[in-house]
C-alpha positions as CSV (number, residue, x, y, z in Angstrom):
1,M,199.9,374.8,131.8
2,V,198.7,378.0,130.2
3,A,198.3,378.9,126.6
4,S,198.7,382.6,125.6
5,Y,197.9,384.6,122.5
6,N,199.3,388.1,122.1
7,G,199.9,388.3,125.9
8,T,196.4,387.1,126.8
9,A,195.7,383.8,128.6
10,V,193.3,382.0,126.4
11,A,193.3,378.4,127.9
12,S,194.7,376.5,130.8
13,A,194.8,373.0,132.2
14,I,195.8,371.4,135.5
15,Y,197.5,367.9,135.6
16,Y,198.4,365.9,138.7
17,H,201.3,363.4,138.4
18,F,202.7,360.7,140.7
19,G,205.0,357.8,140.1
20,A,204.7,357.0,136.4
21,Q,201.1,358.3,136.2
22,A,199.4,361.5,135.4
23,I,195.8,362.7,135.4
24,F,194.2,365.5,133.4
25,K,192.1,367.2,136.1
26,Y,190.7,370.4,134.8
27,G,190.8,372.6,131.6
28,A,189.3,375.9,130.8
29,S,189.4,378.2,128.0
30,D,188.1,381.8,127.0
31,M,185.4,381.2,124.4
32,R,186.3,384.4,122.5
33,Y,189.4,382.5,121.3
34,K,187.9,379.1,120.7
35,Q,189.1,379.1,117.1
36,L,192.7,378.8,118.2
37,R,191.9,375.4,119.7
38,A,194.3,376.3,122.5
39,N,192.9,373.3,124.7
40,S,194.3,370.9,122.0
41,L,197.7,372.7,122.1
42,I,197.9,372.4,125.8
43,M,197.0,368.7,125.7
44,W,199.5,368.0,123.0
45,K,202.3,369.9,124.9
46,A,201.3,368.1,128.2
47,I,201.6,364.7,126.4
48,E,205.0,365.7,125.1
49,W,206.2,366.9,128.5
50,L,204.9,363.8,130.4
51,F,206.5,361.4,127.9
52,Q,209.8,363.3,128.0
53,N,209.8,363.2,131.8
54,G,209.2,359.4,132.1
55,Y,205.4,359.2,132.7
56,K,203.8,356.1,131.3
57,H,200.2,356.7,131.6
58,L,197.9,359.7,131.2
59,S,194.2,359.4,132.4
60,F,191.9,362.0,130.9
61,G,189.9,361.9,134.1
62,R,186.2,361.7,134.9
63,T,183.6,363.3,132.7
64,D,179.9,363.6,133.4
65,P,177.9,361.3,130.9
66,D,175.8,364.2,129.6
67,N,178.8,366.5,128.9
68,D,179.0,365.6,125.1
69,G,181.4,368.2,124.3
70,L,184.2,367.2,126.8
71,R,183.6,363.5,126.0
72,H,184.1,364.3,122.3
73,F,187.3,366.2,123.0
74,K,188.7,363.3,125.1
75,K,187.6,360.6,122.5
76,G,189.4,362.7,119.9
77,W,192.7,361.8,121.6
78,G,192.1,358.0,121.3
79,T,190.9,357.5,124.9
80,T,188.7,354.6,126.0
81,E,185.6,355.3,128.1
82,R,184.8,353.3,131.2
83,I,182.1,353.6,133.8
84,I,183.3,354.6,137.2
85,K,181.1,353.5,140.0
86,Y,180.9,355.7,143.1
87,Y,179.7,354.6,146.5
88,K,179.0,356.9,149.5
89,L,178.9,355.5,153.0
90,D,177.4,356.8,156.0
91,L,180.1,355.9,158.5
92,A,178.0,356.9,161.6
93,K,175.1,354.6,160.6
94,K,177.4,352.2,158.8
95,Y,175.4,351.6,155.7
96,L,175.4,352.4,152.0
97,L,173.9,355.9,151.3
98,K,174.0,356.1,147.5
99,K,175.3,354.3,144.6
100,S,175.8,356.2,141.3
101,Q,177.4,355.5,138.0
102,E,179.1,358.2,136.1
């Protein structure tokens, strides 16, 4: 999705969808137009479109714990934060390389 103002793209977002589920993958905006809150408009329009097209669940995706601005934006939509654990395996050596929580 892309939000435009006077012919200028001011924000955009990428959503993946499959089955009855969708995920917000990435959003970006031009800071010169932040007062327009175009990211909020895009999210609202995406929620409307997903609902109208039969999607039952929207994940707002992963956010780094220290990204307070994005976490605040997502919480503003009534989301619930959960810890996602990531594991990396060294398949050649067959052991766990790194465990992280983000």
